C-alpha positions in Angstrom: 130.3 98.2 109.6 129.8 101.6 109.4 131.4 102.6 112.2 134.3 100.2 111.5 134.8 102.3 108.3 134.3 105.7 109.7 136.2 105.4 112.8 139.4 104.0 110.6 139.7 105.7 107.4 142.0 108.4 107.3 142.8 108.6 103.6 145.7 105.8 103.7 146.3 102.8 102.5 147.3 101.4 106.2 143.7 102.5 107.3 142.2 100.7 104.5 144.1 97.7 105.3 142.8 97.7 108.9 139.2 98.4 107.4 139.4 95.1 105.5 141.3 93.2 108.4 138.4 94.4 110.4 135.7 93.5 108.3 136.8 90.5 107.2 137.0 89.4 110.9 133.7 90.7 111.6 132.4 89.1 108.7 133.3 85.4 110.8 132.5 87.1 114.2 128.7 87.0 113.1 128.4 83.9 111.4 126.8 82.4 115.1 124.7 85.1 114.8 123.4 84.7 111.3 122.3 81.0 111.6 120.1 81.8 114.7 118.7 84.8 112.9 117.8 82.7 109.8 117.2 79.6 111.7 114.2 81.6 113.8 113.2 83.1 110.4 112.9 79.5 109.1 110.9 78.6 112.1 108.2 81.7 111.8 108.0 80.8 108.1 107.0 77.4 108.5 104.5 78.3 111.0 103.2 80.6 108.5 103.2 77.9 106.0 101.4 75.2 108.5 98.4 77.7 108.8 97.9 77.9 105.0 98.2 74.3 105.0 95.4 73.6 107.6 93.1 75.9 105.7 93.1 72.8 102.8 93.5 69.7 105.7 90.5 68.6 104.9 91.8 67.3 101.3 95.2 65.7 102.6 95.0 62.8 104.6 96.9 62.3 107.6 99.7 60.2 105.9 100.3 62.8 103.1 100.7 65.4 105.8 103.5 63.2 107.6 105.3 62.9 103.9 104.8 66.9 103.6 106.4 67.3 106.4 109.5 65.2 106.3 110.5 66.8 102.7 111.4 70.1 104.4 114.3 69.1 106.4 117.1 69.3 103.6 115.7 72.3 102.3 115.5 74.6 105.2 119.1 73.7 105.8 120.2 74.1 102.8 118.3 78.0 103.2 119.9 78.8 106.1 123.6 78.1 105.0 123.0 80.1 102.0 121.5 83.1 104.2 124.5 82.8 106.7 126.7 83.2 103.3 124.6 86.3 102.5 124.9 88.1 106.1 128.6 87.1 105.7 129.0 88.9 102.7 127.7 92.2 103.7 131.1 93.1 105.5 133.3 91.6 102.9 131.5 93.8 100.0 131.9 96.7 102.4 135.5 96.1 102.5 136.0 95.8 98.8 134.0 98.7 98.7 136.2 100.9 100.3 139.5 98.9 98.7 138.2 100.0 95.3 137.0 103.7 96.2 140.1 104.3 97.9 142.1 103.6 94.6 140.0 105.6 92.4 140.6 108.6 95.3 144.7 107.9 94.8 144.2 107.9 90.8 142.3 111.0 91.1 144.9 112.8 92.9 147.6 111.6 91.0 145.7 113.2 87.8 145.1 116.2 89.5 141.4 115.8 90.1 139.7 116.3 93.4 139.2 113.1 95.6 136.6 114.4 98.4 133.7 112.9 96.7 135.0 109.5 96.6 136.2 110.2 100.4 132.9 110.8 101.2 131.4 107.8 99.2 133.7 105.8 101.4 132.1 107.4 104.8 128.6 106.2 103.1 129.5 103.0 103.2 127.5 102.0 106.1 124.4 103.6 104.0 125.0 100.9 101.3 125.4 98.4 103.1 122.0 98.5 105.2 120.1 98.9 101.7 121.9 96.2 100.7 120.7 94.4 103.7 117.1 95.1 103.7 117.2 93.9 100.1 118.6 90.9 101.1 116.2 90.7 103.8 113.0 91.2 102.2 114.1 88.7 99.1 115.2 86.0 101.4 111.8 85.9 103.4 110.1 85.3 99.9 112.4 82.7 98.9 112.5 80.8 101.7 108.7 80.8 102.0 108.6 79.5 98.4 111.2 76.9 98.9 109.4 75.4 101.9 105.9 75.5 100.4 107.7 73.8 97.2 109.2 71.0 99.5 106.3 70.5 101.2 104.1 70.5 97.8 106.2 68.1 95.6 106.4 65.9 98.6 102.8 64.9 98.3 102.6 65.0 94.8 101.8 68.5 93.9 103.1 69.3 90.0 102.6 73.1 90.3 101.2 76.3 91.7 98.8 79.1 90.9 101.2 82.4 91.0 99.6 85.1 93.2 100.5 88.4 93.4 100.0 91.4 96.4 97.5 92.5 93.8 98.4 96.4 94.6 100.2 99.4 92.5 103.9 98.2 93.9 103.6 95.1 91.9 105.9 94.7 89.0 104.0 94.4 85.3 105.9 91.3 84.8 104.3 89.8 87.7 101.1 91.4 87.4 100.9 89.3 84.1 101.2 86.1 85.9 99.0 86.6 88.3 96.3 83.7 88.6 98.5 81.5 86.2 99.2 78.3 86.9 103.2 77.5 87.0 104.9 73.7 86.9 107.4 73.6 89.9 109.9 71.9 87.4 109.1 74.5 84.8 110.0 78.1 87.0 109.6 81.4 84.4 112.0 83.8 83.4 110.7 87.4 84.0 112.9 90.5 83.3 115.6 88.2 82.3 115.7 86.2 86.0 114.4 83.2 86.8 112.4 81.6 89.6 109.1 80.7 91.0 106.6 83.1 92.6 108.5 85.2 96.0 112.0 84.5 94.5 112.9 87.4 92.7 114.6 90.4 94.5 112.0 92.3 96.5 109.1 90.2 95.3 106.0 89.9 97.4 104.1 87.1 95.5 103.5 83.8 96.8 102.9 80.2 95.6 99.1 78.7 96.1 100.0 74.8 95.6 97.7 72.9 93.4 97.6 69.4 95.6 96.7 66.1 94.1 93.1 66.2 95.1 92.1 69.6 93.2 
């Protein structure tokens, strides 16, 4: 995306139109790739979740395990669809960014101000997109992992979980206060103005430890 912007922008309206068109086409082009990447991610998370459940398998009957695994299909499909949308949004956001900054640059010239800083900002679109992509990646891993755990847990009658943190200095204060607390699956907490379960907040590394019916 950075290469598309840097190789096309020359300060003209035509170059902005060209960039926006190319980025929109790129968003459509990456859809099959995005679905494949998301599917591999979900597969990896399901394997990790399987390992967690195996640790508790002595308290879960074969019938409950079958029921637990049957509850993930619709959830994983929903996660993949949402992640594909997020991947495709990156070039579209980049196009909007170029358009907005370019208009600001034009206004700066009209008002007699320097526009070089705004032009430099357009050229940094690739860096900004990389930062957004990293945030999406970190957030989606936790969000998807929690969704899979929740689907399996509720399928076998779990009503809630114990909130666990990474227990290091990077844990946010609000999340640190949640560590060890019981949370009802039906009542996700609101922290710092956002509502969600452990692992579902931006850059959150917390996770849910399910409380199963036998506990």
